N, CA, C and O atoms as a GROMACS GRO file, in nm:
protein
  472
    1UNK      N    1   9.683   0.742  42.921
    1UNK     CA    2   9.704   0.879  42.960
    1UNK      C    3   9.821   0.883  43.058
    1UNK      O    4   9.827   0.803  43.151
    2UNK      N    5   9.913   0.977  43.038
    2UNK     CA    6  10.028   0.983  43.128
    2UNK      C    7   9.985   1.023  43.269
    2UNK      O    8   9.885   1.091  43.289
    3UNK      N    9  10.062   0.979  43.364
    3UNK     CA   10  10.034   1.013  43.503
    3UNK      C   11  10.063   1.161  43.524
    3UNK      O   12  10.164   1.213  43.479
    4UNK      N   13   9.974   1.226  43.592
    4UNK     CA   14   9.990   1.368  43.620
    4UNK      C   15  10.047   1.385  43.760
    4UNK      O   16  10.024   1.304  43.850
    5UNK      N   17  10.121   1.491  43.776
    5UNK     CA   18  10.168   1.523  43.910
    5UNK      C   19  10.049   1.574  43.990
    5UNK      O   20   9.950   1.618  43.932
    6UNK      N   21  10.056   1.570  44.122
    6UNK     CA   22   9.943   1.622  44.201
    6UNK      C   23   9.909   1.767  44.167
    6UNK      O   24   9.792   1.804  44.167
    7UNK      N   25  10.010   1.849  44.139
    7UNK     CA   26   9.984   1.989  44.105
    7UNK      C   27   9.910   2.000  43.971
    7UNK      O   28   9.815   2.078  43.958
    8UNK      N   29   9.952   1.921  43.872
    8UNK     CA   30   9.884   1.922  43.742
    8UNK      C   31   9.740   1.872  43.756
    8UNK      O   32   9.648   1.928  43.696
    9UNK      N   33   9.722   1.767  43.835
    9UNK     CA   34   9.590   1.711  43.859
    9UNK      C   35   9.500   1.818  43.924
    9UNK      O   36   9.385   1.837  43.884
   10UNK      N   37   9.554   1.886  44.023
   10UNK     CA   38   9.478   1.989  44.092
   10UNK      C   39   9.438   2.101  43.997
   10UNK      O   40   9.324   2.147  43.999
   11UNK      N   41   9.532   2.146  43.912
   11UNK     CA   42   9.503   2.255  43.818
   11UNK      C   43   9.396   2.213  43.717
   11UNK      O   44   9.308   2.291  43.682
   12UNK      N   45   9.404   2.087  43.670
   12UNK     CA   46   9.307   2.038  43.574
   12UNK      C   47   9.167   2.035  43.638
   12UNK      O   48   9.070   2.079  43.576
   13UNK      N   49   9.158   1.984  43.758
   13UNK     CA   50   9.029   1.975  43.826
   13UNK      C   51   8.976   2.114  43.858
   13UNK      O   52   8.857   2.141  43.845
   14UNK      N   53   9.066   2.202  43.898
   14UNK     CA   54   9.024   2.340  43.929
   14UNK      C   55   8.963   2.405  43.805
   14UNK      O   56   8.862   2.475  43.814
   15UNK      N   57   9.024   2.381  43.689
   15UNK     CA   58   8.969   2.433  43.563
   15UNK      C   59   8.832   2.377  43.534
   15UNK      O   60   8.742   2.450  43.490
   16UNK      N   61   8.814   2.247  43.557
   16UNK     CA   62   8.682   2.185  43.534
   16UNK      C   63   8.578   2.244  43.628
   16UNK      O   64   8.466   2.273  43.586
   17UNK      N   65   8.615   2.263  43.754
   17UNK     CA   66   8.518   2.313  43.851
   17UNK      C   67   8.480   2.458  43.824
   17UNK      O   68   8.369   2.500  43.858
   18UNK      N   69   8.569   2.534  43.763
   18UNK     CA   70   8.538   2.673  43.732
   18UNK      C   71   8.454   2.684  43.605
   18UNK      O   72   8.394   2.788  43.580
   19UNK      N   73   8.450   2.577  43.526
   19UNK     CA   74   8.370   2.575  43.404
   19UNK      C   75   8.225   2.545  43.442
   19UNK      O   76   8.199   2.441  43.502
   20UNK      N   77   8.129   2.634  43.410
   20UNK     CA   78   7.989   2.613  43.451
   20UNK      C   79   7.930   2.482  43.401
   20UNK      O   80   7.840   2.427  43.464
   21UNK      N   81   7.979   2.432  43.288
   21UNK     CA   82   7.925   2.307  43.235
   21UNK      C   83   7.956   2.189  43.326
   21UNK      O   84   7.884   2.090  43.326
   22UNK      N   85   8.063   2.199  43.405
   22UNK     CA   86   8.107   2.084  43.482
   22UNK      C   87   8.088   2.102  43.633
   22UNK      O   88   8.150   2.030  43.711
   23UNK      N   89   8.004   2.194  43.673
   23UNK     CA   90   7.984   2.215  43.817
   23UNK      C   91   7.926   2.092  43.886
   23UNK      O   92   7.951   2.071  44.005
   24UNK      N   93   7.851   2.010  43.815
   24UNK     CA   94   7.792   1.891  43.876
   24UNK      C   95   7.897   1.784  43.900
   24UNK      O   96   7.867   1.681  43.961
   25UNK      N   97   8.016   1.805  43.854
   25UNK     CA   98   8.122   1.706  43.868
   25UNK      C   99   8.200   1.723  43.999
   25UNK      O  100   8.302   1.657  44.017
   26UNK      N  101   8.154   1.808  44.089
   26UNK     CA  102   8.226   1.833  44.213
   26UNK      C  103   8.257   1.706  44.291
   26UNK      O  104   8.370   1.687  44.336
   27UNK      N  105   8.157   1.620  44.308
   27UNK     CA  106   8.178   1.500  44.388
   27UNK      C  107   8.286   1.412  44.326
   27UNK      O  108   8.371   1.358  44.396
   28UNK      N  109   8.282   1.397  44.193
   28UNK     CA  110   8.384   1.316  44.126
   28UNK      C  111   8.522   1.380  44.140
   28UNK      O  112   8.622   1.311  44.158
   29UNK      N  113   8.525   1.513  44.131
   29UNK     CA  114   8.654   1.582  44.143
   29UNK      C  115   8.713   1.562  44.282
   29UNK      O  116   8.834   1.543  44.296
   30UNK      N  117   8.629   1.567  44.383
   30UNK     CA  118   8.679   1.546  44.519
   30UNK      C  119   8.733   1.405  44.534
   30UNK      O  120   8.839   1.384  44.594
   31UNK      N  121   8.660   1.305  44.480
   31UNK     CA  122   8.709   1.167  44.484
   31UNK      C  123   8.842   1.155  44.410
   31UNK      O  124   8.931   1.082  44.452
   32UNK      N  125   8.852   1.228  44.297
   32UNK     CA  126   8.974   1.220  44.219
   32UNK      C  127   9.090   1.281  44.296
   32UNK      O  128   9.201   1.228  44.295
   33UNK      N  129   9.064   1.393  44.362
   33UNK     CA  130   9.170   1.454  44.442
   33UNK      C  131   9.216   1.360  44.553
   33UNK      O  132   9.333   1.360  44.591
   34UNK      N  133   9.126   1.281  44.604
   34UNK     CA  134   9.159   1.186  44.709
   34UNK      C  135   9.208   1.053  44.651
   34UNK      O  136   9.223   0.955  44.724
   35UNK      N  137   9.232   1.050  44.519
   35UNK     CA  138   9.282   0.932  44.448
   35UNK      C  139   9.189   0.812  44.459
   35UNK      O  140   9.234   0.698  44.458
   36UNK      N  141   9.059   0.838  44.470
   36UNK     CA  142   8.964   0.728  44.472
   36UNK      C  143   8.923   0.687  44.330
   36UNK      O  144   8.885   0.572  44.308
   37UNK      N  145   8.929   0.780  44.234
   37UNK     CA  146   8.906   0.745  44.094
   37UNK      C  147   9.018   0.806  44.011
   37UNK      O  148   9.080   0.904  44.051
   38UNK      N  149   9.042   0.747  43.895
   38UNK     CA  150   9.151   0.793  43.810
   38UNK      C  151   9.108   0.910  43.723
   38UNK      O  152   8.989   0.939  43.708
   39UNK      N  153   9.208   0.976  43.666
   39UNK     CA  154   9.181   1.090  43.577
   39UNK      C  155   9.102   1.043  43.456
   39UNK      O  156   9.008   1.110  43.414
   40UNK      N  157   9.140   0.930  43.398
   40UNK     CA  158   9.070   0.882  43.279
   40UNK      C  159   8.924   0.848  43.311
   40UNK      O  160   8.836   0.873  43.229
   41UNK      N  161   8.899   0.790  43.428
   41UNK     CA  162   8.761   0.760  43.468
   41UNK      C  163   8.681   0.890  43.484
   41UNK      O  164   8.565   0.898  43.444
   42UNK      N  165   8.744   0.990  43.542
   42UNK     CA  166   8.678   1.119  43.561
   42UNK      C  167   8.644   1.181  43.426
   42UNK      O  168   8.534   1.234  43.408
   43UNK      N  169   8.736   1.174  43.330
   43UNK     CA  170   8.710   1.229  43.197
   43UNK      C  171   8.597   1.152  43.128
   43UNK      O  172   8.515   1.211  43.058
   44UNK      N  173   8.593   1.020  43.148
   44UNK     CA  174   8.486   0.939  43.092
   44UNK      C  175   8.351   0.981  43.151
   44UNK      O  176   8.253   0.992  43.078
   45UNK      N  177   8.347   1.005  43.280
   45UNK     CA  178   8.224   1.050  43.346
   45UNK      C  179   8.179   1.185  43.287
   45UNK      O  180   8.061   1.205  43.261
   46UNK      N  181   8.274   1.275  43.267
   46UNK     CA  182   8.239   1.406  43.210
   46UNK      C  183   8.187   1.394  43.068
   46UNK      O  184   8.093   1.463  43.030
   47UNK      N  185   8.248   1.304  42.988
   47UNK     CA  186   8.200   1.284  42.851
   47UNK      C  187   8.057   1.228  42.852
   47UNK      O  188   7.973   1.271  42.773
   48UNK      N  189   8.031   1.134  42.940
   48UNK     CA  190   7.896   1.078  42.950
   48UNK      C  191   7.795   1.186  42.993
   48UNK      O  192   7.684   1.191  42.942
   49UNK      N  193   7.836   1.270  43.086
   49UNK     CA  194   7.748   1.379  43.131
   49UNK      C  195   7.720   1.475  43.016
   49UNK      O  196   7.608   1.522  43.001
   50UNK      N  197   7.822   1.504  42.934
   50UNK     CA  198   7.802   1.593  42.819
   50UNK      C  199   7.705   1.532  42.718
   50UNK      O  200   7.620   1.602  42.664
   51UNK      N  201   7.718   1.400  42.693
   51UNK     CA  202   7.626   1.333  42.601
   51UNK      C  203   7.484   1.339  42.653
   51UNK      O  204   7.390   1.364  42.577
   52UNK      N  205   7.469   1.316  42.783
   52UNK     CA  206   7.336   1.322  42.844
   52UNK      C  207   7.278   1.463  42.830
   52UNK      O  208   7.160   1.479  42.798
   53UNK      N  209   7.360   1.564  42.855
   53UNK     CA  210   7.314   1.704  42.844
   53UNK      C  211   7.274   1.736  42.700
   53UNK      O  212   7.175   1.806  42.678
   54UNK      N  213   7.350   1.686  42.603
   54UNK     CA  214   7.315   1.709  42.463
   54UNK      C  215   7.181   1.644  42.429
   54UNK      O  216   7.100   1.701  42.357
   55UNK      N  217   7.158   1.523  42.482
   55UNK     CA  218   7.030   1.456  42.460
   55UNK      C  219   6.915   1.534  42.519
   55UNK      O  220   6.809   1.547  42.456
   56UNK      N  221   6.934   1.586  42.640
   56UNK     CA  222   6.830   1.667  42.703
   56UNK      C  223   6.803   1.793  42.621
   56UNK      O  224   6.688   1.833  42.604
   57UNK      N  225   6.910   1.856  42.571
   57UNK     CA  226   6.893   1.978  42.491
   57UNK      C  227   6.815   1.948  42.363
   57UNK      O  228   6.732   2.027  42.321
   58UNK      N  229   6.843   1.832  42.302
   58UNK     CA  230   6.769   1.793  42.181
   58UNK      C  231   6.620   1.775  42.212
   58UNK      O  232   6.535   1.815  42.133
   59UNK      N  233   6.589   1.714  42.328
   59UNK     CA  234   6.449   1.698  42.367
   59UNK      C  235   6.382   1.834  42.387
   59UNK      O  236   6.268   1.856  42.344
   60UNK      N  237   6.452   1.925  42.451
   60UNK     CA  238   6.398   2.059  42.475
   60UNK      C  239   6.374   2.129  42.342
   60UNK      O  240   6.271   2.194  42.323
   61UNK      N  241   6.469   2.117  42.249
   61UNK     CA  242   6.454   2.182  42.118
   61UNK      C  243   6.333   2.127  42.044
   61UNK      O  244   6.258   2.202  41.982
   62UNK      N  245   6.314   1.994  42.049
   62UNK     CA  246   6.198   1.934  41.982
   62UNK      C  247   6.069   1.985  42.047
   62UNK      O  248   5.972   2.016  41.979
   63UNK      N  249   6.070   1.993  42.179
   63UNK     CA  250   5.951   2.040  42.252
   63UNK      C  251   5.918   2.183  42.212
   63UNK      O  252   5.802   2.216  42.188
   64UNK      N  253   6.019   2.270  42.207
   64UNK     CA  254   5.994   2.410  42.174
   64UNK      C  255   5.952   2.427  42.028
   64UNK      O  256   5.877   2.519  41.996
   65UNK      N  257   5.998   2.337  41.941
   65UNK     CA  258   5.958   2.345  41.801
   65UNK      C  259   5.808   2.314  41.787
   65UNK      O  260   5.739   2.376  41.706
   66UNK      N  261   5.759   2.218  41.866
   66UNK     CA  262   5.618   2.180  41.860
   66UNK      C  263   5.528   2.271  41.943
   66UNK      O  264   5.407   2.270  41.926
   67UNK      N  265   5.586   2.348  42.031
   67UNK     CA  266   5.507   2.427  42.126
   67UNK      C  267   5.409   2.525  42.060
   67UNK      O  268   5.294   2.531  42.104
   68UNK      N  269   5.449   2.603  41.956
   68UNK     CA  270   5.352   2.697  41.898
   68UNK      C  271   5.226   2.630  41.844
   68UNK      O  272   5.116   2.681  41.864
   69UNK      N  273   5.242   2.514  41.775
   69UNK     CA  274   5.124   2.445  41.722
   69UNK      C  275   5.036   2.393  41.835
   69UNK      O  276   4.914   2.398  41.828
   70UNK      N  277   5.102   2.341  41.941
   70UNK     CA  278   5.024   2.292  42.055
   70UNK      C  279   4.947   2.406  42.121
   70UNK      O  280   4.831   2.390  42.157
   71UNK      N  281   5.013   2.520  42.136
   71UNK     CA  282   4.946   2.635  42.198
   71UNK      C  283   4.827   2.680  42.115
   71UNK      O  284   4.721   2.712  42.170
   72UNK      N  285   4.845   2.684  41.982
   72UNK     CA  286   4.734   2.726  41.896
   72UNK      C  287   4.615   2.631  41.911
   72UNK      O  288   4.501   2.674  41.923
   73UNK      N  289   4.645   2.501  41.912
   73UNK     CA  290   4.538   2.403  41.923
   73UNK      C  291   4.467   2.415  42.058
   73UNK      O  292   4.344   2.414  42.065
   74UNK      N  293   4.545   2.427  42.165
   74UNK     CA  294   4.486   2.438  42.298
   74UNK      C  295   4.411   2.570  42.312
   74UNK      O  296   4.299   2.572  42.364
   75UNK      N  297   4.470   2.680  42.267
   75UNK     CA  298   4.404   2.809  42.277
   75UNK      C  299   4.272   2.810  42.200
   75UNK      O  300   4.172   2.862  42.248
   76UNK      N  301   4.274   2.752  42.082
   76UNK     CA  302   4.151   2.747  42.002
   76UNK      C  303   4.042   2.668  42.072
   76UNK      O  304   3.926   2.708  42.073
   77UNK      N  305   4.080   2.557  42.131
   77UNK     CA  306   3.985   2.474  42.203
   77UNK      C  307   3.931   2.547  42.326
   77UNK      O  308   3.810   2.547  42.350
   78UNK      N  309   4.020   2.610  42.403
   78UNK     CA  310   3.976   2.683  42.521
   78UNK      C  311   3.889   2.802  42.482
   78UNK      O  312   3.790   2.832  42.549
   79UNK      N  313   3.927   2.868  42.374
   79UNK     CA  314   3.850   2.984  42.328
   79UNK      C  315   3.706   2.940  42.295
   79UNK      O  316   3.610   3.007  42.332
   80UNK      N  317   3.693   2.827  42.226
   80UNK     CA  318   3.560   2.777  42.190
   80UNK      C  319   3.480   2.738  42.314
   80UNK      O  320   3.359   2.762  42.320
   81UNK      N  321   3.547   2.678  42.413
   81UNK     CA  322   3.476   2.632  42.532
   81UNK      C  323   3.433   2.748  42.622
   81UNK      O  324   3.325   2.744  42.680
   82UNK      N  325   3.515   2.848  42.634
   82UNK     CA  326   3.490   2.955  42.731
   82UNK      C  327   3.417   3.076  42.674
   82UNK      O  328   3.372   3.162  42.750
   83UNK      N  329   3.405   3.085  42.544
   83UNK     CA  330   3.355   3.207  42.482
   83UNK      C  331   3.203   3.214  42.489
   83UNK      O  332   3.135   3.138  42.419
   84UNK      N  333   3.148   3.302  42.570
   84UNK     CA  334   3.002   3.319  42.571
   84UNK      C  335   2.956   3.382  42.438
   84UNK      O  336   3.037   3.436  42.362
   85UNK      N  337   2.829   3.375  42.414
   85UNK     CA  338   2.772   3.427  42.290
   85UNK      C  339   2.805   3.576  42.269
   85UNK      O  340   2.826   3.619  42.156
   86UNK      N  341   2.809   3.652  42.376
   86UNK     CA  342   2.830   3.797  42.364
   86UNK      C  343   2.968   3.832  42.309
   86UNK      O  344   2.987   3.943  42.261
   87UNK      N  345   3.064   3.738  42.316
   87UNK     CA  346   3.200   3.768  42.269
   87UNK      C  347   3.225   3.718  42.127
   87UNK      O  348   3.338   3.727  42.078
   88UNK      N  349   3.124   3.664  42.061
   88UNK     CA  350   3.147   3.610  41.928
   88UNK      C  351   3.166   3.716  41.822
   88UNK      O  352   3.226   3.689  41.717
   89UNK      N  353   3.119   3.837  41.845
   89UNK     CA  354   3.140   3.945  41.747
   89UNK      C  355   3.283   3.998  41.762
   89UNK      O  356   3.349   3.978  41.864
   90UNK      N  357   3.330   4.068  41.656
   90UNK     CA  358   3.464   4.126  41.662
   90UNK      C  359   3.476   4.227  41.775
   90UNK      O  360   3.579   4.234  41.842
   91UNK      N  361   3.370   4.305  41.796
   91UNK     CA  362   3.372   4.405  41.903
   91UNK      C  363   3.382   4.336  42.040
   91UNK      O  364   3.452   4.382  42.130
   92UNK      N  365   3.310   4.227  42.054
   92UNK     CA  366   3.315   4.152  42.181
   92UNK      C  367   3.452   4.091  42.205
   92UNK      O  368   3.502   4.091  42.317
   93UNK      N  369   3.513   4.038  42.097
   93UNK     CA  370   3.648   3.980  42.110
   93UNK      C  371   3.748   4.088  42.149
   93UNK      O  372   3.835   4.066  42.234
   94UNK      N  373   3.737   4.207  42.086
   94UNK     CA  374   3.827   4.316  42.116
   94UNK      C  375   3.815   4.356  42.264
   94UNK      O  376   3.915   4.380  42.330
   95UNK      N  377   3.693   4.363  42.314
   95UNK     CA  378   3.670   4.397  42.454
   95UNK      C  379   3.729   4.292  42.547
   95UNK      O  380   3.787   4.324  42.651
   96UNK      N  381   3.712   4.167  42.510
   96UNK     CA  382   3.767   4.058  42.591
   96UNK      C  383   3.919   4.065  42.596
   96UNK      O  384   3.980   4.049  42.702
   97UNK      N  385   3.980   4.088  42.480
   97UNK     CA  386   4.127   4.098  42.473
   97UNK      C  387   4.177   4.218  42.552
   97UNK      O  388   4.277   4.209  42.624
   98UNK      N  389   4.108   4.332  42.539
   98UNK     CA  390   4.147   4.450  42.616
   98UNK      C  391   4.138   4.423  42.766
   98UNK      O  392   4.219   4.472  42.844
   99UNK      N  393   4.038   4.345  42.805
   99UNK     CA  394   4.025   4.308  42.945
   99UNK      C  395   4.142   4.223  42.992
   99UNK      O  396   4.194   4.243  43.102
  100UNK      N  397   4.184   4.127  42.907
  100UNK     CA  398   4.300   4.044  42.942
  100UNK      C  399   4.426   4.128  42.955
  100UNK      O  400   4.505   4.109  43.047
  101UNK      N  401   4.443   4.223  42.862
  101UNK     CA  402   4.561   4.310  42.865
  101UNK      C  403   4.560   4.395  42.992
  101UNK      O  404   4.664   4.413  43.054
  102UNK      N  405   4.444   4.446  43.028
  102UNK     CA  406   4.435   4.529  43.150
  102UNK      C  407   4.466   4.445  43.274
  102UNK      O  408   4.534   4.493  43.365
  103UNK      N  409   4.418   4.322  43.278
  103UNK     CA  410   4.448   4.234  43.391
  103UNK      C  411   4.598   4.204  43.398
  103UNK      O  412   4.657   4.204  43.505
  104UNK      N  413   4.657   4.179  43.282
  104UNK     CA  414   4.801   4.151  43.279
  104UNK      C  415   4.881   4.272  43.325
  104UNK      O  416   4.980   4.257  43.395
  105UNK      N  417   4.837   4.392  43.286
  105UNK     CA  418   4.907   4.515  43.329
  105UNK      C  419   4.897   4.532  43.480
  105UNK      O  420   4.992   4.578  43.544
  106UNK      N  421   4.784   4.496  43.538
  106UNK     CA  422   4.770   4.507  43.683
  106UNK      C  423   4.862   4.408  43.755
  106UNK      O  424   4.916   4.438  43.861
  107UNK      N  425   4.877   4.291  43.697
  107UNK     CA  426   4.964   4.189  43.758
  107UNK      C  427   5.111   4.219  43.737
  107UNK      O  428   5.196   4.166  43.808
  108UNK      N  429   5.143   4.303  43.640
  108UNK     CA  430   5.281   4.331  43.604
  108UNK      C  431   5.303   4.482  43.598
  108UNK      O  432   5.325   4.537  43.490
  109UNK      N  433   5.297   4.551  43.713
  109UNK     CA  434   5.304   4.697  43.710
  109UNK      C  435   5.440   4.752  43.664
  109UNK      O  436   5.447   4.865  43.616
  110UNK      N  437   5.546   4.676  43.680
  110UNK     CA  438   5.679   4.724  43.641
  110UNK      C  439   5.713   4.694  43.496
  110UNK      O  440   5.824   4.720  43.451
  111UNK      N  441   5.617   4.638  43.423
  111UNK     CA  442   5.633   4.606  43.282
  111UNK      C  443   5.752   4.513  43.258
  111UNK      O  444   5.830   4.533  43.165
  112UNK      N  445   5.766   4.412  43.344
  112UNK     CA  446   5.873   4.313  43.327
  112UNK      C  447   5.830   4.216  43.218
  112UNK      O  448   5.710   4.193  43.199
  113UNK      N  449   5.927   4.159  43.145
  113UNK     CA  450   5.888   4.064  43.040
  113UNK      C  451   5.827   3.938  43.101
  113UNK      O  452   5.871   3.890  43.205
  114UNK      N  453   5.725   3.886  43.034
  114UNK     CA  454   5.663   3.764  43.080
  114UNK      C  455   5.748   3.645  43.038
  114UNK      O  456   5.813   3.652  42.933
  115UNK      N  457   5.750   3.537  43.116
  115UNK     CA  458   5.827   3.418  43.075
  115UNK      C  459   5.765   3.358  42.949
  115UNK      O  460   5.642   3.356  42.934
  116UNK      N  461   5.849   3.311  42.860
  116UNK     CA  462   5.799   3.256  42.735
  116UNK      C  463   5.781   3.106  42.742
  116UNK      O  464   5.714   3.048  42.656
  117UNK      N  465   5.840   3.041  42.842
  117UNK     CA  466   5.827   2.895  42.851
  117UNK      C  467   5.711   2.862  42.942
  117UNK      O  468   5.668   2.942  43.024
  118UNK      N  469   5.662   2.740  42.926
  118UNK     CA  470   5.548   2.697  43.008
  118UNK      C  471   5.599   2.640  43.139
  118UNK      O  472   5.519   2.597  43.223
   0.00000   0.00000   0.00000
């Protein structure tokens, strides 16, 4: 990689720091500005960070893909464990659900959306 002038180096780092993906690179950028690490080393660090972030995103995507089935299984198990005899009829289930909805409305008076992640 060709040597950059200090002004070019500063502009390149400034662009990286303004990019939200690279905000964690501040410490490396400061070292680079102080000529403690080279531009190529800094770019290598950023590429490694991007690979790590992609790996984390893949894990999150796999987790979210499995989440609905896990929730169904857990909800079914909890429903069986907690459900008294009086709620086994359709009318009893409807009353129980209406009670949950009323409790949720009391906890959320401004009707804000509930978080979808666990």
